[in-house]
C-alpha positions as a printed NumPy array, in Angstrom:
array([[-20.874,  -0.714,   3.484],
       [-19.039,   2.189,   1.83 ],
       [-21.969,   4.486,   2.498],
       [-21.661,   3.711,   6.228],
       [-18.036,   4.854,   6.454],
       [-17.242,   8.494,   7.16 ],
       [-13.867,   9.728,   5.937],
       [-12.404,  12.727,   7.761],
       [ -9.055,  14.496,   7.46 ],
       [ -7.147,  14.029,  10.711],
       [ -6.691,  17.147,  12.813],
       [ -5.402,  16.873,  16.367],
       [ -7.692,  19.788,  17.234],
       [-11.002,  18.003,  16.51 ],
       [ -9.913,  14.356,  16.424],
       [-11.04 ,  13.631,  19.991],
       [-14.452,  15.165,  19.359],
       [-15.034,  13.147,  16.191],
       [-13.818,   9.894,  17.717],
       [-16.115,  10.167,  20.751],
       [-19.304,  10.206,  18.673],
       [-19.021,   7.247,  16.288],
       [-21.649,   5.164,  18.043],
       [-24.203,   7.987,  17.797],
       [-23.79 ,   8.702,  14.072],
       [-25.188,   5.665,  12.25 ],
       [-21.828,   5.08 ,  10.566],
       [-20.058,   1.724,  10.881],
       [-16.634,   3.324,  10.981],
       [-14.663,   6.528,  10.745],
       [-11.546,   6.677,   8.598],
       [ -9.171,   9.482,   9.542],
       [ -6.8  ,  10.463,   6.734],
       [ -3.401,  11.231,   8.287],
       [ -1.47 ,  12.654,   5.315],
       [  1.894,  13.206,   7.044],
       [  1.885,  10.202,   9.391],
       [  4.4  ,   7.397,   9.16 ],
       [  3.666,   3.772,  10.053],
       [  5.369,   4.042,  13.466],
       [  3.18 ,   6.988,  14.478],
       [  0.011,   5.22 ,  13.298],
       [  0.953,   2.053,  15.181],
       [  1.698,   3.934,  18.406],
       [ -1.484,   6.018,  18.089],
       [ -3.594,   2.878,  17.617],
       [ -2.038,   1.248,  20.682],
       [ -2.772,   4.366,  22.733],
       [ -6.365,   4.64 ,  21.498],
       [ -7.108,   0.927,  21.957],
       [ -6.009,   1.224,  25.596],
       [ -8.103,   4.353,  26.201],
       [-11.303,   3.488,  24.344],
       [-12.469,  -0.027,  25.088],
       [-15.733,   0.196,  23.114],
       [-13.818,   0.958,  19.917],
       [-11.242,  -0.96 ,  17.925],
       [ -8.572,   1.125,  16.236],
       [ -6.684,  -0.089,  13.193],
       [ -4.303,   1.627,  10.812],
       [ -3.055,   1.343,   7.278],
       [ -0.095,   2.914,   5.5  ],
       [  0.888,   2.63 ,   1.826],
       [  4.462,   1.666,   2.754],
       [  3.114,  -1.59 ,   4.204],
       [  2.261,  -2.862,   0.715],
       [ -0.325,  -5.496,  -0.063],
       [ -3.878,  -4.262,   0.334],
       [ -2.848,  -1.137,   2.258],
       [ -4.662,   2.132,   1.716],
       [ -3.125,   4.616,  -0.746],
       [ -2.757,   7.213,   2.039],
       [ -2.003,   6.796,   5.771],
       [ -5.19 ,   6.309,   7.812],
       [ -6.518,   5.525,  11.264],
       [ -9.678,   3.418,  11.25 ],
       [-12.179,   3.459,  14.103],
       [-14.894,   0.817,  14.494],
       [-17.143,  -0.302,  17.3  ],
       [-15.346,  -3.257,  18.853],
       [-18.513,  -5.361,  19.263],
       [-19.496,  -4.86 ,  15.611],
       [-16.023,  -5.742,  14.364],
       [-15.788,  -8.821,  16.582],
       [-19.238,  -9.938,  15.41 ],
       [-18.159,  -9.624,  11.775],
       [-14.943, -11.495,  12.479],
       [-16.867, -14.277,  14.197],
       [-19.276, -14.483,  11.272],
       [-16.516, -15.005,   8.712],
       [-14.518, -17.428,  10.843],
       [-11.634, -15.03 ,  11.525],
       [-10.953, -16.436,  14.998],
       [-10.918, -20.046,  13.755],
       [ -8.356, -19.124,  11.093],
       [ -6.281, -17.207,  13.658],
       [ -6.09 , -20.3  ,  15.928],
       [ -4.667, -22.494,  13.166]])
């Protein structure tokens, strides 16, 4: 799947343009590297984007969160239907209900 992920450096100038075209690119997801972002900004940005763009699911990762976090702060954009299909396939929703 790595070859179906496009990594882009976040820029507020062209972020909206990039994020609008995911479904037309053939990529499964975009990962926006947000070098100077803190976890609070990423969390708030994801909430905002998830409310605005219902066909996409926005996630974030920050190295300060530990565990399997990314080594740099990122926003992750995926098509919601694709992500939900993958989650269903691996039993994510069954595990969540337990």
